[in-house]
N, C-alpha and C positions, 0 to 999 in steps of 0.2 A: 337734800333737808328736810328733816319734817319742820313743818310749820309752827307746829308750837314751840321752837327755837329761836322764832323770829320775833318783833316786833307787833303787838294786834295791826297795827295799820299798816304796814307791808303784808303782815300775812293775809288779810281781808282784800289784798288788789291782787295776792298771786289768785285766792280761790276761786276767786271769779270769772279768770280769764278773760277770753276777746269782749273788748264792747263795740256797740252798736250806737248811732245814732238815732231816734226818732224819724219818720219817714214822715211825718204828717197825716197819714192816712185812721182813718176810724171807722176797726171795725163797728161800731158799732153809730148811738146816737148821742154825744155829749148831754144832751139833754136830758136823758135821763139819770144822771147822777146829782147826789147832791152831798156835801159834807160841809154841814149848819158850826157857825161858832158856836158856842154851852152858854157861852156868857150873854147873847145878846138876847132881851124878852121871850117870851114861847111864842104869844099871839102873832110875831110878823110873819109877813107870807113871801115865799118866793118870790122873785122878776122873772123871768123868762124872758128871752132877747129872740123871736122870733128869724132875726136877719140872723142871731150867731150858733142859734140853736146848744145856745147853754143858762142854764140858770147862772142871772149875770149879780144879785145882789137880792135887800127882801125892803121890805117895807112895812109901816107898823104905823094901825091911825091912834092915839092916844093925848086927850083933853084936848080933842079940836084942834091940832093939829099932825102933820102929817111928817115921820122919821122916815129914811131911807140910811140901808146899811151898804156897804160893799162885801165881799166872799167870804173879808178875813173878821168880820164884829165891826170895820171903823164906822161912824158914820158921816156920811157923804152929803147927806143934804135936810134941811128943817125947814119947814112949807108950813104956812098955815091954806090949807084949802075942804074943808070941808064940805064944801057947795060943789064941788069936784064929787065927791067920789058916792055911789050909789046905795041904793037903802039896805039895810043890812041881812034882808031877807035875798035878798041878790048879790052876798059877799061867796064869790071863788075860792078856794083854796091857793088859784091860782094866781098871779096877773102878768100878763104878757105885754110885749114892751116891742117894737117896729113891725114890719109889716106892711100888714093894710090895715091893723089891731087899732080904732080909736077907744078914746074914753070912755069904758063903763061898758061896752061892747061886751058882749056875752057870745063865746063860741064854746071852739074846739079846736086844740091847735096839733101840726103836723101827726104829733105821735099819739093821738086822742084825748087827750088832757085836756078835762072844761076847763076854762078859763077866763080872769076876766080885763078890757084895754087897760091901762093902766093910767094915765094922767101924769106925764112925765112931759116938762118944758124938755125941747129941745138940747139946750146945752147940762142939762142933768144928766137926761139919758146919753151924752159925750164923754159926762165926766167919767160915772159910773161903767163904761165900756172901755173906759182908759184906762179906771183901776182893774179892770178885769184883764186887761192887756200884758197888767205889768208883770199878773202872774206866771207869764209864758215869754218873758224875752231871754231869759237865758236857756237852752234848749237842756232838755235831759237824756240821757246816755243810757242805756239798758242792757245789760250781758242777754246771753244770746236764747239763753229759756224766758229772760224778762220779756226779750224784743218779739219771743213767739207770742207770748199771751198776750200782747200790745199788739195779736194781728186772729188774736183769735173771739170772735162776735163773744162764745161764752166768757169770755172773763176777761176780756179788755174794761179797762179803766181809763179815762180822758183823761191827757197830763196835768192839766191846772183842776185836777179830784187827787192824782199824787203829790202834787207840792204844798195844798192846802190840806191834806195827810200830817207833811212834813213840819208844818206850822202850827194845828191845830187839834193835831192826834198825842195820843198818849205813849210816854216811852214806853217799850215793851222790854224784853230782856233778850240780848240777840242769843240769835241760833248758834251753836256749837259748830257746825261746819263755817261759818265766816265770822272767824275769833274780830274785834275789834268793828263789828260792822255793827248800823244805828236801825233801829226796832220802832216802828210807829205804829199805833192799833188807832184808827179813828171810824166813829161810828159815820154809815153813810147810808143814802134812802137809795138805791133804784127803782125807778114808777114808785116814786113813796112807800116802798117798802124799808124797813130799816134790813139793814147790814150789819156786820165791824169788816174791815179793810183790815188786811198786816199789809204791810211794810217795810219791804227791809233795803237798806243803802249802806253805799263805804262811808267816807266824810269826804271825797268831792261831789256827793250826790249822786251817783249814778245807783241804778234801781236797780241793784240782786234779784228780786223777787219779790214782786203782791200774791195774795188771793184775797178774795173775799165769801161769805157765808152767810147767809139769814141769820138775824138774831138769836132766834129762836133756839139755832140748834149749836151745837155740840161746838164748844170753840177748844182748842190746842192749849192746854192750861201751863205749858211750856213758855208761853210767850209773854205771857202775864207775870209783872214782880209781884214779889211776894207781900204781904198785906203785911 
């Protein structure tokens, strides 16, 4: 029977074939990746957790107050703490928590990125980590092809980044080979270099395909909705 004769949701499920859960193996460092919410202020700085090897939120200083956002752009905390901040000349683009990092101490992360220790109360850091963990509570499943990409260091994308793309990305045109699938296009950074993440899933959240390319490179025109 042709897939064209089936309802789109059933046709998509038949087209993807067998699915596999993610094994938990990271083919690369999750700390290299970022999908930043578009609605948060542009002057926020990412907060990198040395213990989790991930960016877990964003920090901003404005009018003598500090603002902390989670990865989806929701406010996590506000406090007055200008006395805890280093001079403007010593501001790094990355703030670091966890490990042996102390507030306002500058150094290099294990990934080789310059950063400054962020002054966060233990309860505030725990709350931010809890919100990060909430992104991974429901396990992702993959097709055989997508699962192979997760095991390839050149194509690997951390699961929480895939989930952020589903929540924050722009909806694109479904590929013709997967009728009824959902497509998400999100701006992603790898080592602070701008990229585009192209993610295809079916209704239950199974990852059918994902790929990424440098933002300056040619993008597949069929992925983007017509203007």
